N, C-alpha and C positions, 0 to 999 in steps of 0.2 A: 743239300751240301754233304759230300762224303764223311767218313771217318778219316781225320788226320793222324800221322804218325803211327801207321799200323804196328811198327816194330815196338814202339812204346806201349801201345795198347795191349799187345800180346804179352809182353813181360809183366805188366801190371795185373792183368787178369790171372796170369799164372800164379804170381805170389799170393794174391788174394785166396784164389781157390785152395792153395796149399795151406796158408796159415790163418786166415780170416774167413772161415765158411758162413759165418753169420752175415757176411755183407750181401746185399742184393747186387748181383753182377750186372744184371740188365740196366738196373737205375744208376749204377755207377758208370756203366758204359755210355749211357745218355749224357750224364755230367762230363765224362771225358770229351765226348764229340763237342759238346756246347762250349766248353772251355777252351778245347783246341782251337775251333773257328774263331772263338772270340780274340784270342791272342794272335791269331794268324801268322804274320811274318816277323812279329816282334823278335828281336835278337837280345840277349844278355851281353855283357862286356866281354865274356869268353868267345863269343861268336856263336854260341849254340842257340837254337831256337829257345824263346823265353818258356815256352810250355814245358820244356824238359824240368824246369824248376818245380812247377807245381807237382808234376808226376814223381819227382824225388821226395816232395814232401809227403806225398800219400804214401810212398813205399817205406819212408821212415816211421810213419805210425802203423803199417803194417807190421814192422819188425817190433816196435815197442809193445803193441797191444795184443798182437796174434789173434786168438780165438775171442777175445773181447772187443775187438774193433766193431762197432756198429756201423750201419749203412750212412746215417746222417753225417757223422765225423769224416768218414772216407769222401763222401761227395763234397763237403764243404772244404776238405783239404785241396780238391782239384779244382775248386771254384774260388779260393781265397784272396787271389789277385784280380779277379775280372772286373770288380767295381772299381778299384784304384786305378788301374792300368788300360782299361778298354771302355768303350762308349756303354757298356753294359750297367744298369742301374739295380739297386737293391729291389726296386719293384719288379724288374725283369726276372731276377733269381727266384723272388718270392712265388711269382706267377709260374715259373717253370719247374721249381723244385720244392716248393713249400715254404712255409712261414719258419720252420726250425732251422732249415739250411741256410735261408737268408739270414737269421738272426746270428749264426756262426759267422758267416762271411762279413756282416756288419761289425760284429765285435772285434775281428781280426783286422779289418781294413784300417789303415792309418788315417789320422786327420788331415785331409787335404782340402785345397781351396780356402784355408783360413790363414789369417796373417797374426804373428805374434811380435812382441817387442824383441824377443831374443830367441836363439834356438833351445836354450834351457827351458823357457816357458813352454815352447810347443811341445818339447820332449816330455815335460811334466804332465801336459793336458794330454799326450798320447798315451801315457802310461796309465793315467787315471781312467780313461776311457777303456784301455785294454783290461786293467785289474777289475774295474768294475763289472765288465762283461764276464770276466772270469768268475766273479763271485757270483753270478747268477747261472753260469754254466762252464764247468771246468774245461770242456773241450776247446774253449777259446785258447785257453793258454797252451794246450797240447799242440794245436795247429802253430801257434805262435813260436813255440820253442823248435818245432820241427822246421819251420821256415828259416828260423835264425840258423839253426845247426848247419842246413844245406848252403846257406849264404856263406857261412865261416868256411865250409869246404871248398868253395870256390872263390875265396876271397882274394887269392894272388892274382886274379884278374883285375882288380882295383888298385888304384895308385894313391899315393901321398896322403892328404889329409882325410880324404873320405874313407879309407881304409882304415886309418887310425881312430876316426870317430866312431866306425862300426865296431872296430875291435874293443875301444874302450867302454862303449855301452854294452858289449856282450860279457866284458870282464865284471863290469860293475853291478849290472842289472841281471842280465839273463841267466848267467851262471849261477850268481846266488839264489836266483828264483827257482832253477831247477834244484838246486841243494835243497832248499826250503821245501819243496815237493817230494824230496827223496829220490829224484832221478839223477843217480850218481853217474851212470853211464854217459848222459848227454852232459852233465855238469862237467865231468873231466874232459870230454873233447872240446867243449867250448872254451875252457880255460886255456888248454895247452894250445889251441890255435889262435886264440887272442895274444898268448905270450908270443907266439911266433911272430905276430905282426908288430907288436908293441917293443918287443926286446929281441929283435932278430939276431943280434950278436951274442946275447946272453943265452938264447934257445940253441944257437949253434954250438956253443962252447960246452953247454950243458949236455947236448946230444953226443958230442963228440967224447966226452969224458965217461959218460955212462956207456957208450958203445964201445970204448976201448977196454972196459972191464967186463963186458958182456960175457964172454966165454967163462972167465975166471967165475963170475958171478952165479951163472946158470950151473956150472959144476958144483959149486958150493952149495947152492939151494937143492939141487938134486939129491946131494948127498944126506942133506938134512931131511928132504921129504921122504926118502926111501926109509930112513931109520925110523921117521912117524909112522909111515904106512906099516911098517912091520910091528912096530908098537901097538898101534890100534887094533890091528888085525888079531894079534895076540889077546887082546882085551875083549874080542868079539864084537867089534864095532866096524860096520861097513862104512868106509869113509873114502872121500876124494880129496886128495892133498896136491896142490899145485901152487906155483908163484904167482904173486898178485903182479898185476901189469904196472908198469911205471907211469907215474903222473908227473910230468914236467913242472907243471906249474905249482903243485905241493911242494917238490924238491925246492924249486926257486924260491917260493915263499918262506920256506923254513932258512934256506941259506940267507936270506936278507936279514934274519935276526941275529946273524953271526955265528951260525952253526956250520963247520965244514962239511963238505960232502960225505966225508967218511963217517960222519958221526949221525947221519940221518937214517933213521931205522927203515924208511921207505924202500931204501935201495934193496934190503933184504927182507922181503916179506912172502909169508906163506898163507894160504887160505886152505881151512879145512871145512869139508861140507858133509854133513850127516842128515839123517832122515827124522830125527826128533829132537825135541828141547832137551829132553833128558839125557840124550846121548852127546849133546853138546857139553854138558857139565862132566860127564864121564871122560869125554875127549880131554877137556881141560886138566883132569888130573892124570891122564896119561902123558900130556905133554909136560906137565910139571915134574912127572917122574924122571923123564928122559933127559930134560935140561934144567938148569937152575933158573928160576923165574926172577925177574927184576920186581921187587914187590911194589914200587911206586909207579910202575907202569902197567897196572890191571885194571880193566874196566869192563864192567857187566851192563852192557846195553840190552840185554835179553830181559833181566828184571824190571830196569828202567829203560824203555826205548826212547829215542831221541824224538823230538816234536815233528821230525819228517818221516816218522815209521821205520827209521833204521834200527835193527836189532842184531847185534852180535857180541860175542866174547872177545875183548882184546887182550892180549898178553905179551910181553917181551920176555925173551928168555936168552941166557947166555950159553954160547956153544963152547966146545972145548978149546977151539981156536981164539977165544975171546971176541967173537963177533955176536953182536946182538942181532936178533931176528924177530920181528914182530908176527906174531900168529893170530890170525883172525878165525874164529870157530863159529859156525852158523848152520842152519838147517837149509836144504835146498829152496824152501819156501822163502826164509828169510834172505837168501842170496838174491831171488828174484825180486823180491821187495827193494832190496838195496840198490839194485841196479835201475828199476823203473819206478820206484816209489808209488805215488798215487796212481799211476797208470796200473799197477799191479792189483790195486784194490778196485779200481774203477768199474762200476757196474752201470749201465745205461738205465736211466730212469726217465719216464716220460716227462718230455718237455726239458730234458736235461737239468733237472733240478740237482743241486748239490746234496749230496748224502750226509745227513747231519752227523751219523755216527763217524764216517769219515773225516769230516771238519772237526769233530772232537778229538779225534786222535792226532789230528795236526795241531792241536792247541788253540782250536777257534780261529785259526789264521785266515780261511776264507771269510769268515764273518768279520773279522778285523778289518779285511780289505774294504768291505762294503761300509763298514762305520766310518772308515777314515776319509771317505769322499768329502762330507761336509764339515768334517772337523780341522782339516790341515789345509795350510795355503799350499802354494806350489813348491816354495822352498822347503817348506816341512815335509811335504810329500817325497820330494826327491831325497831329503836327508833320511827319511824313513826307509826308502828303497835300498840306498846305498849302505846303511848302517844296520838295519834290523833283519834283513834278510838271511844273513850269513854269519851267525853268532854262536860261540860256544855257550854251553848252558849249565846252570846249577839247578839242583833239585832240593826244594824246601818243603816243609810241612806246615799245615795250619795246625791250631791248638787241637783240632778234631782229626789230626793225623791225614789230612787229605794232601796228596802230592801235588805240588805246583812247580811249573817250569819258569825259569827266568834266565835272561842272558846273563853271562858271566860278568861279574861286576856290579850286579843290581843291589839295591839298598832296601832297607825295610819300606821307605818311601815308594818304591817301584812295586814292592809286594802288595801294599795297601792300594794301590790303583789297580792292580791286577785282580784283587778280589773284587772290588766295586770301585766306581768313580766316586761315589758318596762317602765311602770308607777312606779314600785318598783324601778328599776335601777336607774331612774332619780330624785328620791325623794330627796328634800332639805328641806322640811318642811311641816306642816300640819296645817290646821284650823279645830277646833272642835266647832260646834255651832257658828261659827263666830269668835272665839278667837284662837290666834296663840298658839300652845301647843308644847312641845319637842316631839320628834319622839318616845320617851318612854312612853309617856302619856298612861294610861290604859283607854280602851274605855267602855262606859257603855250603857245599853239599851238606845235606841231612840237618840243617838247622831247623828248628822249630821256630816259628814267628808269630807273634801275638802283636796287633795294632791296638794302640790307646787312643780312643777318639774322644772328642768334645763337641757338643752342638755349636759352641761358640768359635771353634777354630775355623781357619779358611786359609787357602793357599796364598803365597806370597812369591816375590819375584826370586828369593834365594833358593827356593825349592829347585828352580831350573838349573843350578848348579849341583844339585845334590841327587837328582834322578838320572839313571843311565839308559832307561829304555825311551825309546821314541814315542811309544804309546802314552807313557806317563807324561812325558814333557808336553805332548800335544794336548793332553787334558788339561794340564795346568795352564798353559797358554790360551787355550779356549776359555778357561774360567777366568783368567785375568783380564781378556779382551772383553768378555761379558760384563765383568764388574766395572771395567773402565767405562764402558758404554753406559750401563746404569748410573755410575756416578756423574757422566757427562750429562746424561738426560735430566737427572734431579737438579744440578747445578743450574743448567740452562733453564729450566722450569723456573727455579727460583728467582733467577736474573729477570725473566720476563715478568713474572708476577709482581717483583719489587719495583721495576720500571713502570709498568702500568699503574700500579698504586700510586707511585709518586705523581704520575700525570693524571690521575683520577678518572682513569679509563676503566670501564668494565667490559671485559671481554672474555667470552668462553673459548671453548675448543670449536664451537661452530664459527665463530669469528676469525679465529687463528688458523684453522686449517686451509682457508683459500690461500692466505698469506704464505703459509709453508709450501703450498703448490707453486706459488709464483716464484719462490726462492729455490724451485728445482727440488724439494724434499718429498719423499714419499709420504711421509706422515708427521706429525707433531713431534714424536720423541726424536726423529731424525734432525728435525729443526733445532729442537732443544740441544741435542748432542753438539751439533755443528756450532752454535752460539756459544756454548761453554768452551768448545776447542779452538774458538776464534775464526772458524772458516766462514761463519755467518755473522754480519754485524748486527748487534741490538737495535741500533738505529734504523736498520732496514725494515725492522718489525715495528717498532714505535711509530715510525713516519707515516704509516699507513693510518693511523688514529689521529695524528697531529702533525699532518704535512707542513704546516707553516712553521714548525719549530726545528731548529738546527739540531743534528745528532751530534754524538762526540766526534765521529770521522770528520764532519765538516768544521768543526771547530778547531780539531788538530790541524787541518791543512792551512788554517788562516795565519799561522805564525806561533811565536813563543807562547807558551801556556800562560805566562806570568802576566802577559797584557790582556788575558780574556777576563781579569776580574776574579773576586773571591767567591768560590761557590759556597753551597751549604755544607755543613761540617758532616762527614760521613762518620759511621761507626768504626770503631778500631782503634782509638787512641792517637789518630793524627788527622790533621787538617790539610787538605790537599787544594792547592789554589787552582781555580780554573775548571774544576771537573765536580760534576755533582753525582752522587750516588754510585760510585765505582767500586768494585770489589777491591778490598786492599790485602796483601799479603806482606808478611816480614820475611826478608830473605833469610835463609838457614845458613848460608855462607858466612856472614858477619854478625848476625842476631843483634840488631840495634836496639837500645832501650832509650827510654825518654832522658834527655840530656844530651845524648849523642848527635853531633851534626850528620843529618839524613839528608838524603835524595831520593826521588822516586823515579821509577823507570816504567814506561808503558809496555807491558807484555802481552804475548798472545794467548789469550784465554784464561790469563790470571788476574786480570785488571792491572794495578799499579802495585809494583813490587818495591818495598821500602829498604833502602840499603844505607849503611853508614857511608860517608861521603869518601873515606879513605879505603874503602873496599874494593880491591883490585877487579872484582867481577863487575863493576859498572863500567870498566873500560875508559875511565876518566873522561878526559875531553874528546875521546874518539867515539864516544855514544852520540849517535845522531841528536841533535839540538832539540828536534821536534818530538823526542821520546822522553827527554828530561823534564821532570814536573817538581815545582817548588813544593816542599813538604814541611809543615810545622807540627811540633808534638802538641797534643791536646788529650793527654791520658788522663783518666780518673785516678785518685788516689788508690783505688782497690785493684787496679790493673797490674798485672805481673807480666814480665816478659824473660824468656829464656837465655842463658848466656852459658858459653862453655868455657871452663877454667881448666888450665893445665898446672898442675903443682909438682914441682920437682924438689928433691932433696936426697939426704942421707938416710937410708934404711934403718929402721929401729922398731924395737916392740913398741905397740900401742899407737902409732904414728896415726893410723887410720881412725882410731877412737878418738884421738885428739881433735883430728880436723873435723869430725862429725860432732864433736862438742861445740867447737867455734860456729859451725854452720847452723846447729841448733840454738845457740844463745844469740845469733845473729837475726833469728826469727824468718830466715829465707827457706823455701821449699826445694828440697834435692830431689830432681827427677831421675837422675842416673848417675852413678858413681862405680869408679873402677880403678884398682892400684895394681902396678906390677913392679916387682923389684928384681934387677940382674946386676951382680958384681957390687951389692952394697948401695946400688943407687936406685931410687924409687921415682916412679912416674905415675901420677894419678890423673884421670880425666873426670871432671865433675860438670853436670848441667845443673845449674841452679836457677831458680826464678825470682827476679828482683824487680821493684816498681820503677827505678830509675838509676842514672849512673851514679849518683851520690851515694844511694845505699850499696851500689856495687863497688865503689872505691873503699867504703867502710869495712866491707867483708874481705876484700882482698888485703887490706892493711892488717886486720885481725889474724888472717891465715898466715902473713909473712912473720908474724911474731911467734909462731909455734915453733919449739926447738926442732932443729933437724931440717926445718923447710928453708930452701935456699932460693927458690923462686916461684913466684905465682904469676901466671900470664893470662891474659884474655886471648884466646886462639881463633884466629879465622880458619875457616874450612874452605879451601880453594877448590873451585869446582873444576872438573875436567873439561877441556875445551869440547864443544858440541857445535852443531849446526844451528842452534837456537840463536836468535837475535841478541845482541849485547844487553845484559842486565837481566836476561830472563833466568835468574838464580833462584827465584823464590819457590 
């Protein structure tokens, strides 16, 4: 079969010969012919041959990499769609062009032939695969970004929801990813083209308004540029000065925050390019000599580069006419890196291995991508991509003066997890610049952060409200999931051991493992966890040893529990009719104590939950009859139970001390206490432990006699509605 598309072939080979001399053109030509013949007569929505797309992707990479483009990357670009869109398999590609090319093609190929419950789930899996491939070989993401860029250049041929979906994905994922890799040129074009699709009227109005002032703006910038050129030349500096290209999406994003078009500095921007770092700082002095600087708008990204490798000096100056102009000062090399990012640093390594030094300069981004694969759920992964790829940063120091980057808004807890997962998990406090601060304290540029740890500390749910980085949030969630699993395994094991002991059955792991497998559990720990969480009935396990006896589930089906007779007394201060050896919990919402009329509710995974009969969380008569259990108090004199009291009154000196004296004299233990005063009215919440309702009444009466106390109430804690069954409030 001959060579298809000779004109395209000639254009590609000419561009490669001129800009990418390292590429083996004979091998590239073989890939060209193979891909062209495989795609055959396929057409794009524009009506053009589909093969033009893969050639354009290869040409984008030629422009991006120039002399650094390697043969494998160029070949993979030409072949990147053959597996997805033709009859060619990965094995065919590997056989014809080698394992390395095939690996890149496979990394770029979208998931196909798989079925997911939602488009979001498929999207998450697609990005997981793509970014995992990227963590092994950066060239995967170079091809993918070039592929998306050409698709956005031709998106006008797509209509309706399909075009919007691709544009949203581009804006939310691909453009931030290009930004994170420092590829500003691609990032700007992706954002502008996505804005044109998603907000066509806004884009048209913005374009018209900017175009209407084009001549005026260009004349103004040329005047400022010429003045700077003369000043720089007089200072002995060889520099290029030119206007910055407008970036519609950036302007639109700033206008959304309420800033009028006239106050956005991007409209009046200059760029100064020089040959050395030292020249950049000398040029900064010249700029500030010629124009008045705006102090709060100076940033030195040369001394502290961004995590996407970006380096430049930014300063905003005020001209005589009152216009503000942002000036960016950088070397030619810095400018190349600012436009192409990772591509400017990329040097081919055998097997496409990621350069460790390059990854370090990126803040470990590529390594994090790999680590995320096993830690995050699909929802967390998409949240990570949407929120973490495109963030402003703060620079803070460790006590040893090591510089660390964090997203803007980060807290000491984010810093702790950045240092090390174990440091984060054991955090109990933090010092910022030598002062103790709350864990939710917002870090600022230049802060020195010291983390205080304790071996006994461990994460809890509230930390998820404190951290700002997706990385820290994922590690906390992972720890909580593992802790819940460990607790469930332990509880389930205890339930099984206790029940087998009651039945006088001796059974070890060897006897229990076959039962776990029958219950479709991979191992014993899985079975124990599912028993504790109510997903597997304990009776299904014990029935294997005593098949002639009824389990709890069968007894519940037969009717009212009261009719089943009185069972043996369980531990825990109550006697439950009809059920033997069932875990008992006391509802935190109403905190019953002996003497209160109570009712038991069967819950999932928590045994029987004991509530006061007037507790609204029992749902009254609406609770299913088969879930209600008759409960009688049978507490020992030494048992105590927590009760929440709310004390209100007039604020006065020593009121808290008087309350404490009464509680101490009553002989009750105080678990928590707190009072707050506002406008001379005081309100306190106390959790005390009492043996029964009689003692509770005595304590409340004593508290009411304290001068200034107007009300003492036993307060219910109403639970928020949830998807749990009625009464599962323990």
